[in-house]
GUTIDO-612901 format. One record per residue (C-alpha): x, y negated, z negated; residue in three letters. Coordinates in steps of 0.2 Angstrom, whole numbers, plus 2048, in hexadecimal, padded with zeros to 3 digits. Each point is the difference from the previous one (the first is absolute). Example, Ala and Ser with C-alpha at 12.3 -4.5 7.8 and 13.67 -1.06 7.14 Angstrom:
BEGIN
83E8167D9ALA
8067EF803SER
END
This chain:
BEGIN
7E0832826UNK
7CF80D80BUNK
7EE7FD7FAUNK
7F17FF80DUNK
7FB7EF806UNK
7EF8027F7UNK
8077F77F1UNK
8017EF809UNK
7F37F97F4UNK
80E7FE7F3UNK
80B7F680CUNK
7FB7EF7FBUNK
8018037EDUNK
81080B800UNK
80A7F680DUNK
7FF7F07F5UNK
8038097F0UNK
80D7F97F3UNK
8108097FDUNK
8028067EFUNK
8118007F8UNK
8048107F7UNK
8087FE7EEUNK
8108097FBUNK
7FC8117F8UNK
8028007EDUNK
8108067F9UNK
8008127F8UNK
7FA7FF7EDUNK
80E8017F4UNK
8038117F8UNK
7F88027EFUNK
80C8017F1UNK
8008107F5UNK
7F28007F3UNK
80D8017F2UNK
80A7F1805UNK
7FB7EF7FAUNK
7F97F480DUNK
8077EE800UNK
7F77F480BUNK
80C7F780CUNK
7FD7EE803UNK
8067F7810UNK
80E7F87F6UNK
8068127FAUNK
800808811UNK
811804807UNK
8057FD812UNK
80180F80BUNK
810809801UNK
8067FE812UNK
8128077FDUNK
7FD8127FFUNK
7FA80C80EUNK
7EE8007FAUNK
7FF7ED7FFUNK
80A7FC80FUNK
7F77F480CUNK
7F07FF7F5UNK
8007ED802UNK
800801813UNK
7F57F3807UNK
7F880C80DUNK
7FA80D7F3UNK
7EF7FA7FEUNK
7FC7FD812UNK
808811806UNK
7F780A7F2UNK
7F07F8806UNK
804805812UNK
8058127FBUNK
7F28047F5UNK
7F17F5801UNK
7F0807808UNK
7FB7ED801UNK
80F7FD80CUNK
7FA80E80CUNK
7EE7FB7FEUNK
8057EF807UNK
807808810UNK
7F080A802UNK
7F67F07FDUNK
80A7F780DUNK
7FF80D80EUNK
7ED8027FCUNK
7FE7ED803UNK
80B801810UNK
7F580E806UNK
7F07F77FDUNK
8077F180AUNK
80580C80EUNK
7EE808800UNK
7F87EE801UNK
80C7FB80EUNK
7FC81080AUNK
7ED7FD7FEUNK
8027EF807UNK
80A80480FUNK
7F97FB811UNK
806804812UNK
80F7F6805UNK
8067FD7EEUNK
8128027FCUNK
8058117F8UNK
8008007EEUNK
8108027F5UNK
8078017EFUNK
8107F77FCUNK
8098077F0UNK
8107FF7F6UNK
8098107FBUNK
8098007F0UNK
7F47FF7F0UNK
7F17FF80CUNK
7FF81080BUNK
80F8087F7UNK
8078007EEUNK
8128017FBUNK
7FD8067EFUNK
80F80B7FFUNK
80B7F1804UNK
7F97F67F1UNK
80280F7F5UNK
813800805UNK
8027ED7FCUNK
7F88037EFUNK
80C80F7FCUNK
80F7F5805UNK
7FA7F17F6UNK
7FE7F480FUNK
7F47F17FCUNK
7FB7FB812UNK
7FF807811UNK
811806806UNK
8037FE812UNK
80F80C802UNK
7F880E7F7UNK
7F07FD80AUNK
80A802810UNK
8088107F9UNK
7EF8077FBUNK
7F67FD810UNK
80880E80AUNK
7FC80D7F2UNK
7EE800806UNK
7F98017EFUNK
7F37F3804UNK
7EE8057FDUNK
7EF7FB808UNK
7F67F47F5UNK
7EF8077FAUNK
7F37FF80EUNK
80C7FA80DUNK
80081080BUNK
7ED8027FFUNK
7FE7ED805UNK
80D80180FUNK
7F8810806UNK
7EF7F8800UNK
8077F180AUNK
80780C80DUNK
7F080B801UNK
7F67F0804UNK
80C7F880DUNK
8077F37F4UNK
8137FE803UNK
80B7FE7F1UNK
8107F5801UNK
80E8027F3UNK
80A7F07FDUNK
80D8017F3UNK
8107F77FBUNK
80F80C7FDUNK
812800803UNK
80B8107FDUNK
80B7FD80FUNK
800807811UNK
7F480E7FCUNK
7F37F67F7UNK
7F380280DUNK
804813801UNK
7FD8027EDUNK
7F07F7801UNK
7F980A80EUNK
8058107F8UNK
7F67FB7F0UNK
7F17FD80AUNK
801811809UNK
8058097F0UNK
7F07F97F8UNK
7F580580FUNK
7FB7ED803UNK
7F77FD811UNK
8087F480DUNK
8118057FBUNK
8087F9810UNK
80A7F1806UNK
7F17F7806UNK
7F87FF7EEUNK
8107FF7F5UNK
8097F07FEUNK
80F7FF7F4UNK
8077EF7FCUNK
8128017FBUNK
8057EE800UNK
7F07F87F9UNK
7F18027F5UNK
7F57F580BUNK
7F380C807UNK
7F47F3807UNK
8087FF812UNK
7FE812802UNK
7EE7FF7F9UNK
7FC7F280BUNK
80680A80FUNK
7F580F7FCUNK
7F17F47FEUNK
8027FB812UNK
7FB811806UNK
7F68077F1UNK
7F47FA7F3UNK
8088027EFUNK
7F28067F4UNK
80A8007F0UNK
8127FD7FBUNK
80780B7F2UNK
80E7FC7F4UNK
8077FF7EFUNK
8077EE802UNK
7F77F0806UNK
80E7FE80CUNK
7FA810809UNK
7F07F6805UNK
8077EF806UNK
8117F77FFUNK
7F97F17F7UNK
80180A7EFUNK
813800802UNK
8027F37F2UNK
80D7FE7F2UNK
7F37F87F5UNK
7F480B7F5UNK
7F37F27FFUNK
8017FD813UNK
7FD813803UNK
7F18007F4UNK
7F97F0809UNK
802808811UNK
7F88107FAUNK
7F17F77FAUNK
7FE7F7810UNK
7FE812808UNK
7F58087F2UNK
7F280480CUNK
80C80B80BUNK
80480C7F2UNK
7F6810802UNK
7FB7FA811UNK
80F7FC80BUNK
80E8037F4UNK
8018107F5UNK
80D7FF7F2UNK
80880E7F7UNK
8087FF7EEUNK
8137FE7FFUNK
8067FA7EFUNK
812805803UNK
8067F580FUNK
7FB7F480EUNK
7FF7EE804UNK
7F87FC7EFUNK
8118037F9UNK
8077F480DUNK
7F57F37F9UNK
8078027EFUNK
812802804UNK
8027F9811UNK
806811805UNK
7F5810803UNK
80F80B7FAUNK
8087F67F1UNK
80F8077F9UNK
7FF8087EEUNK
8077F27F5UNK
7FC7F97EFUNK
7FB7F0808UNK
7F380980CUNK
7F980A7F1UNK
7FD7EF7F7UNK
7F87F9810UNK
7F580F801UNK
7FB7FE7EDUNK
7FC7EE804UNK
7F480580EUNK
7F880D7F5UNK
7FC7F37F3UNK
7F97F280BUNK
7F18037F5UNK
8038067EEUNK
7F77FF7F0UNK
80B7F77F3UNK
7FA80B7F2UNK
7F77F37F6UNK
END
């Protein structure tokens, strides 16, 4: 979610490649006015605000629209997943080539949501219902619908791991009540993921701290790579409420990205939101919309 090992000559280069950040797709061009109609240039001061009252305009100012549109349509978004799994595979190939008798078995430790699986229909639902931020009750209602899809390249990567004896451990943080584990396991099996069993799936209902389970796995296995869409998927130290502190901690580990840590894109939710709001799932209030705008303008041209 396999290519022969003869491509190992690319390992050193690709494994340290920098991640590119895909730009949002350009908006559709405005329709041309009829040839017989006079065209009056519209300056910024003449532009009217969008009509958000009628059915066609309802929710157009939703804060999620840009990020979700990118997730739903951008080839760049999907390319970043293929890139991530290609880098992860290269690291697995390198680890396999270095194995010696007596070494611990190899393993990959991965997050689920927005890493191996994509909840695109959930985000589309939120936009249709004009929700500005992640909505936990709606997420809990949506999970059992099994509309989740495998992220681009995930299934191929996981099969490659299985074919080469590299075990995959799924460590996720979810809570949909007593059936949480059942729902997560059903999704792994629905998507045909290998190692869909109780020995390889860990679901944390009461915590987002994955490090204790990761450390436990590392006692018996050699983790080759950690996969996630959130720095907190790698180590607990990133669980900070400070934007600047998270940036500092990330820079301290910059040599690990593309080597030990493989990060996937997620512009809609995660602990980067917690660093802004103090809450990973802030309520949709005008105060929080203002906080989000302030975060978006930390660096801004003054127009002069």
